[in-house]
Structures are given as structure tokens and as C-alpha cells.
N, C-alpha and C positions, 0 to 999 in steps of 0.2 A: 504494500500500500504506500502511495506517495503522499506524504504530509503536505507537500507544496502544491496542493490542488488549486485549480483556478478555472478559467474559461475553457470551453471544450478544446479549442486548438492547443492550448497549453497542456491540458491533460494528455492529449494524444502525443504531443512532442515529448513529454516526460516518459510516457510508456515506450515510445520509440527509442529514446536514449537508454532507458533501463534495459531494454531488450538487446540493444547493441552492446552495452557493457557486459551483459551476461554471455553473449556470443563470443566476444573478445576474450573473456576470462576462460571460457571453455576451450577456445583455440590455444591460448597461451599455456594453459595447464594440461592440455591434451585430455580433457575430461568432459565428454558430452553431457554428463549429468548436471553441469553448471548452467546449461541452457534452460530457458523457460519452456515448459510444455505448452503453455498458452499465456498470452498477455491480453488483459482486458482494460478498456478505458470506460469508466462510468461517469456519465455527466447528464445534466438536464438541458433542455432547450432554453427554458426561461426566456430572457431577453438577450441572450448571448450572441455576440457577433461571430461570424465565420464558422457556423455549425457545418454547412456543406463542405468547407475546406477541411475541417476536422474529420468528417466522415470519409472523405476521399483519402486523406493522409493515412487513416487507420486501414482502409482497404489496401492501399499501396504497400503497407508494411505488415500485413497479416495480423493486425491487432483487432481483436473481437470488441464489439461495442455493446454496451448496455445503456441505452439512451431512454430517458423519461421525458415526456412532454405533457404538461408544462414543466413539471419538477419531480424530483426524487420522491417527494412526499406523496405523489400519486401511488407509487409502489407500496408505500407504507399504508396508505388509506385502504388499498385493496385487500388488506388483511382483515378488514372489518366490514366493508360494504362493497356493493357493486360500484362500477364506475359512476362518478357523479356527472358524466357528460363533459363537454368542452367547458373548461373553467380556467380562470387566471390562477397563477401559482399561489397568490395570497389567499384566494378562496379555498384552494385545495388544502393549504396549511391550516386554515381555520376549521375546515371539516375534520381534518386529522386531530386537531385539538379537542374535538368533541369526544374522541376515544382515548387520547393520551393527553390529558389536560396540561401536563408539564413538558410537553414536547418542545425541544429547543435545539434541533439539528443533531442531537446525539441520539443514537439508537440503542435501546436496551433490548437485547435479543428476547428476553422473557416476555416482553410486551407483545411480541409478534409471533412467537413460536406456534401457538395454537391456530393461528389463522393462515399459516404458510400455504397449505394445500389449496385453500380457497383463493388466496392471492395469486398463486401461479395459474390457477384455472381462469380467474378473471382477467389476468394479464394476457393469457393466450387468446381468450375470447376477443379482447380489444384488438389484438394483432390480426385475428381473422377478419373482424369487421373492417378494419382499415385496409387490409389487403383486397378484400372483395370490392371495396369502394375505390381501389387504386390510389389510396392515400396512405401508404405506409409511413409510420412515424407521426401521424397526425395527432392533434390534441383531441382526446386523451389517448396516450399510449405509453408503454414502458417495456423495456427489454431486460429489466433486471432479472426476471425469471430465467432467462437464458443463462446468465452467469450463475445463479444459484443452482440451477439444474445441472450445469456442468460440474459444479463442485460436488453435488450429491451423487452424480453418476458413478457406478462402480468402476 
């Protein structure tokens, strides 16, 4: 995890840099185990500039993406309820606070554990709806379930 997170393009640049450093270390040490099996960039659309550039850079460098639109809080909210529909990030955050009243951008795993399966199902449903409408990544959508499922996979 990169503590120096920021706008989407910066997040992807950091991921790219970390992946290159791991590849160089693997080559230098003669140990392929030092390479990353997968690299993910997690960000939200929010009002960030250069999102399409970040997506293209990730694709060009084999970096997986978990993008939420409008915000990461949508993924968290899906642990409790169905999609609220197209909403501004501030509205999504207010809706999340109805379930986690002290939410402050820090995630306590125990708050979300029991709703994980439903959140993944709801996120997949949003993906399907957006794909059928030919609007992948539209508000509301989240790809965080792709990351979590890749971690859970055997």
C-alpha cells in the first residue's frame, strides 16, 4: 500500500514505479519471487482530473484498476444497501454515515465484514447494468470487488 496516495494519475504513477522497482530488484538479485504477482491502483473518480490518462497508463503497464464512481464510499455503502443511484460523492458519504455514524475515511474491517457478500453482489450488478447501457464506469459504479475477489481467490 502506498501512503502517498493522491489523484488517480499519481496513484497509477506510484504503482508503476513500485512495480518497476520490484522488477529491478528481482533482476538484480536473480530472484523472480521479488516481482509482484499483481499490482492494483485504487482510486475514485470524484472531481479528479486526468482519470482517462490514469486508466490508459494503468492498461499500458499491466496495472489492475479498482475505480469507484463517484467515490470509494460507494463500495462501503454497498455493504449495507443497494445502490443509491447516481449521486454526488458528498451525498454518498452522508448515506454511509447513516450506517457508520463515525465514518471518517478510515475503514474498520469489522464494520463491513458481514455485508461483504452483498456488497460484491451489488457491485457486480452495477457493473452489469453499466455494461448493458454501454457506460462502463458510470456513476454509480465500483470495481473494488474485483480487487477483493482477487485477494480471496485460492
